[in-house]
C-alpha positions in Angstrom: 26.3 -10.1 14.4 27.4 -13.6 15.3 25.5 -16.6 14.0 24.3 -17.5 17.5 23.1 -13.9 18.2 21.2 -14.0 15.0 19.6 -17.4 15.7 18.8 -16.5 19.4 16.7 -13.6 18.4 13.0 -14.4 18.5 11.7 -12.8 15.3 8.2 -14.2 15.8 8.0 -12.5 19.2 9.4 -9.3 17.6 6.4 -9.2 15.2 4.0 -10.6 17.7 3.0 -13.7 15.6 3.0 -17.4 16.2 5.6 -19.7 14.7 2.9 -21.1 12.4 1.9 -17.7 11.1 1.2 -17.4 7.4 3.1 -15.0 5.1 0.0 -12.8 5.0 -0.2 -12.7 8.8 3.5 -11.8 9.0 3.1 -9.1 6.4 0.0 -7.6 8.2 1.8 -7.6 11.6 4.9 -6.0 10.1 2.9 -3.2 8.4 1.1 -2.4 11.6 4.2 -2.2 13.7 6.3 -0.4 11.0 3.6 2.3 10.9 3.6 2.7 14.6 7.4 2.8 15.1 8.4 4.5 11.9 11.0 7.3 12.5 8.9 9.8 10.6 6.1 9.3 13.1 8.5 9.3 16.1 10.8 12.3 15.5 13.8 12.1 17.8 12.7 8.9 19.6 15.8 6.7 19.5 14.0 3.7 21.1 11.3 3.8 18.4 14.0 3.9 15.7 15.7 0.9 17.3 12.4 -0.9 17.5 11.7 -0.1 13.8 15.0 -1.7 12.8 14.3 -4.8 14.8 10.9 -5.1 13.1 12.4 -4.6 9.7 15.1 -7.2 10.4 12.5 -9.7 11.6 10.4 -9.2 8.5 13.3 -9.6 6.2 13.9 -13.1 7.6 10.4 -14.3 8.1 9.0 -13.0 4.8 11.6 -15.1 2.9 10.8 -18.8 2.7 14.4 -19.9 2.5 15.7 -17.7 5.3 12.7 -18.5 7.5 13.3 -22.3 7.1 17.0 -21.9 7.9 16.2 -19.7 10.9 13.7 -22.2 12.3 16.2 -25.0 11.9 19.0 -23.1 13.6 16.7 -22.2 16.5 15.6 -25.7 16.9 19.2 -26.9 17.1 20.1 -24.2 19.6 17.1 -24.9 21.8 18.0 -28.6 21.7 21.6 -27.7 22.8 23.0 -30.3 20.4 25.4 -30.7 17.6 25.2 -32.0 14.0 27.3 -33.4 11.2 27.7 -31.6 8.0 29.6 -32.5 4.8 31.5 -30.3 2.5 31.0 -30.4 -1.2 33.3 -32.7 -3.4 36.5 -31.0 -4.2 36.6 -29.0 -0.9 38.9 -31.3 0.9 36.5 -34.2 1.6 35.4 -35.6 4.9 32.8 -34.3 7.3 33.0 -31.6 10.0 31.1 -31.8 13.3 29.7 -28.3 14.2 28.6 -27.8 17.8 25.7 -25.3 17.7 26.6 -24.2 21.2 30.0 -22.9 19.9 28.6 -20.7 17.1 28.7 -17.6 19.3 32.5 -17.7 19.1 32.6 -17.7 15.3 32.4 -13.9 14.9 30.5 -12.1 12.2 29.4 -14.7 9.7 26.9 -12.6 7.8 23.8 -13.4 9.8 21.1 -15.0 7.8 22.6 -16.7 4.8 26.1 -16.9 6.2 27.8 -20.0 7.6 24.5 -21.7 8.3 23.5 -21.2 4.7 26.6 -23.0 3.7 26.2 -25.9 6.1 22.6 -26.5 5.2 23.6 -26.5 1.6 26.3 -29.1 2.3 29.0 -27.1 0.7 30.4 -23.6 0.4 28.5 -21.4 -1.9 29.5 -18.3 -3.9 28.6 -14.7 -3.2 24.9 -14.2 -2.4 23.1 -10.9 -3.0 21.5 -9.3 0.1 17.8 -9.7 0.7 15.4 -7.0 -0.5 13.6 -5.2 2.3 10.4 -3.2 2.5 9.4 -0.1 4.5 6.3 2.1 4.4 5.7 5.8 4.3 2.5 7.8 4.6 1.8 10.9 2.5 -0.9 13.4 2.4 -2.9 13.5 -0.8 -1.2 16.8 -1.8 2.3 15.3 -1.3 1.4 12.4 -3.4 0.0 14.6 -6.2 3.0 17.0 -6.2 5.7 14.5 -5.5 8.1 14.8 -2.5 11.2 13.5 -0.9 11.1 11.4 2.3 13.9 10.5 4.6 14.6 6.8 5.3 15.7 5.2 8.6 18.3 3.4 6.5 19.9 6.7 5.7 19.4 9.1 2.8 16.1 9.9 1.1 14.0 8.7 -1.7 12.1 10.8 -4.3 8.4 10.0 -4.6 7.2 10.8 -8.1 4.1 13.0 -8.6 0.8 11.2 -8.9 1.8 8.1 -7.0 -1.1 5.9 -6.0 -2.0 4.4 -2.6 -0.2 1.1 -2.2 2.4 1.7 -4.9 6.1 0.9 -4.3 9.2 2.8 -5.0 12.5 0.9 -5.5 15.7 2.2 -3.9 18.6 0.3 -5.2 21.3 -1.0 -2.8 19.4 0.0 0.4 18.3 -3.5 1.4 20.1 -6.1 3.5 23.9 -6.4 3.1 25.2 -9.2 0.8 27.1 -12.3 1.8 30.6 -13.3 0.9 31.4 -10.1 -1.0 28.1 -9.8 -2.9 26.2 -6.5 -3.1 23.3 -5.5 -1.0 19.6 -6.0 -1.9 17.1 -3.3 -2.7 14.7 -1.4 -0.5 11.1 -1.1 -1.6 9.2 1.9 -0.1 5.5 1.2 0.0 3.5 4.4 -0.2 0.3 4.9 1.8 -1.7 8.0 0.6 -4.2 9.5 3.0 -7.7 10.1 1.4 -8.7 13.6 0.3 -12.0 15.1 1.6 -13.1 16.1 -1.9 -11.2 14.2 -4.6 -11.4 10.5 -5.4 -8.7 8.8 -7.3 -9.4 6.7 -10.4 -7.3 4.9 -13.0 -4.7 6.7 -15.3 -4.7 10.0 -13.4 -8.5 10.3 -13.2 -10.0 12.4 -10.4 -13.6 12.6 -9.5 -15.3 15.4 -7.6 -19.0 15.3 -6.6 -20.9 18.5 -7.2 -24.4 18.9 -5.7 -27.0 21.0 -7.7 -30.6 21.9 -7.0 -33.6 20.5 -8.9 -34.0 23.8 -10.8 -30.3 24.0 -11.6 -30.4 20.4 -13.1 -33.6 21.1 -15.0 -32.8 24.6 -16.3 -29.0 24.3 -16.6 -26.4 26.3 -14.7 -22.7 27.0 -14.3 -20.7 25.8 -11.3 -17.3 26.5 -10.0 -15.4 23.3 -9.4 -12.0 22.9 -7.5 -9.1 21.2 -9.2 -5.5 20.5 -8.0 -4.4 23.9 -9.2 -7.2 26.3 -8.7 -10.7 26.1 -10.0 -12.6 25.8 -13.3 -16.2 26.8 -14.3 -18.2 23.9 -15.6 -21.4 24.2 -17.6 -24.2 21.9 -16.4 -26.6 21.4 -19.4 -30.3 21.8 -18.9 -31.9 18.5 -18.1 -28.8 16.9 -16.5 -29.8 13.8 -14.6 -28.6 12.8 -11.2 -25.3 10.9 -11.4 -24.2 12.3 -14.7 -20.4 12.8 -15.0 -19.0 15.8 -16.9 -15.4 15.5 -18.1 -12.9 18.3 -17.8 -9.8 17.2 -19.7 -6.3 17.6 -18.3 -7.4 18.7 -14.9 -6.9 15.3 -13.1 -3.9 13.8 -11.3 -0.4 13.5 -12.8 0.3 10.2 -14.5 3.4 8.0 -14.5 3.7 8.6 -18.3 3.6 12.3 -17.9 0.9 14.9 -18.2 -2.4 14.7 -16.3 -5.6 12.7 -16.4 -9.1 14.1 -16.6 -11.4 15.5 -13.9 -14.8 14.0 -13.7 -17.5 16.2 -12.2 -20.3 14.0 -10.9 -23.6 15.8 -10.6 -25.7 15.0 -7.6 -29.2 16.4 -7.7 -30.2 17.4 -4.2 -33.9 16.9 -3.2 -35.0 19.4 -0.6 -36.0 17.8 2.7 -38.2 20.6 3.9 -40.4 22.9 1.8 -41.8 26.3 2.6 -45.5 26.9 1.7 -44.5 28.9 -1.4 -42.1 26.2 -2.5 -44.7 23.5 -2.1 -47.3 25.5 -4.1 -44.8 26.1 -6.9 -43.9 22.4 -7.1 -47.6 21.4 -7.1 -48.2 23.9 -9.9 -45.3 22.4 -11.8 -46.5 18.9 -11.3 -50.0 19.8 -12.6 -48.5 21.4 -15.7 -45.9 18.7 -16.3 -47.9 15.8 -17.8 -45.2 13.4 -19.0 -44.4 10.6 -16.7 -40.8 9.3 -16.1 -42.4 5.8 -15.5 -44.2 5.6 -18.8 -42.4 2.4 -19.8 -43.3 0.7 -16.5 -46.9 1.7 -16.9 -47.1 0.3 -20.4 -45.6 -3.0 -19.2 -48.1 -3.2 -16.3 -51.0 -2.4 -18.6 -49.9 -5.2 -21.0 -49.6 -7.7 -18.1 -53.1 -6.8 -16.8 -54.5 -7.3 -20.3 -53.0 -10.8 -20.5 -54.4 -11.7 -17.2 -58.0 -10.6 -18.0 
C-alpha cells in the first residue's frame, strides 16, 4: 500500500466513530463490528471478510497512540494539499528535504503506518520497527470453552484455545499481527475469547462451577439425595437434614478445567422452594406442623424487642 493510499483511508469512518473518539469508544466500536463481520459468522461471504480486514486495519492504527497521531497529521497535510520541510538526522548527509504530500502516492510501498512518514516525523531515518500487535475476537459455546478447541483465523491458520478458558481471556498468536517495517518481524495477534453463558452452570474463580439445585421444604428439613449434572455426567449429592436455603455443598474436582491443570470444584447451591399453592390436605398438614413446632426462628429478634419495650416503659 502506498503512503498516500494509507493516509487517504478514513479509518474513523470505517469504525463509525468521530475523530475525537476516545480509546474506549474506538475499542467498543471495533468489537461490535468485528463480531458482526467476523468470517466465522459469515461463512463464504467474501465481502464480509474484506470488511473485517478493513475494520482490523483501522483498529490497529487508531488504537495505537503513536500511529493515530501520525495518521491524523498525514491526513491533515493531504487535506490541506500542501508540502512541508523535514530534516534528516546528523550524519545522514545534512541539509533538508522538501516533501510534497501530494506526490506521496508515487513513492510505492513504504510500509504503510510507520514507514516513510514515521521517519520524517522523527526527523531522521530509524532502524527496523516491529509490527503492531493486533486483536481479533472469537465466540465459543460454553462446552467448547470447557473442552478446548481450535478456531480458524481470517489471517490464516488456526489457534488452539486451551480447556477452561474464561470469558474475556486472550490467547496470543506470535507473528500473526501487522507486518514489520524496514526488515523487522511482524507483531503478535491477540485472540479475545467470548464465551456464551450456560443455562445451568455459572463460572467462578479457579475452575469453580456453581449449579443451583431446588429442593422442597420437606427435603431440606428431612434430608435427601439429589442427582446433580457435571461437565462429564452426573453425581449424587447428599443434602443433610436441616439444610438452609442458600447453603452450598462442595463436590471436589467436578468443576471446570484450570490453567494450572486439573479441575476446580463444583458448588451445589441449595434453593428451598416454597409452594405457591396448597391443597386442603397440604394446608392441614402444615398447620399441624406449625402447632407442634414451638421454637421460633425469630427468637433473637423477639428478645431484642422485649428489651427495648422494657427500657421504654
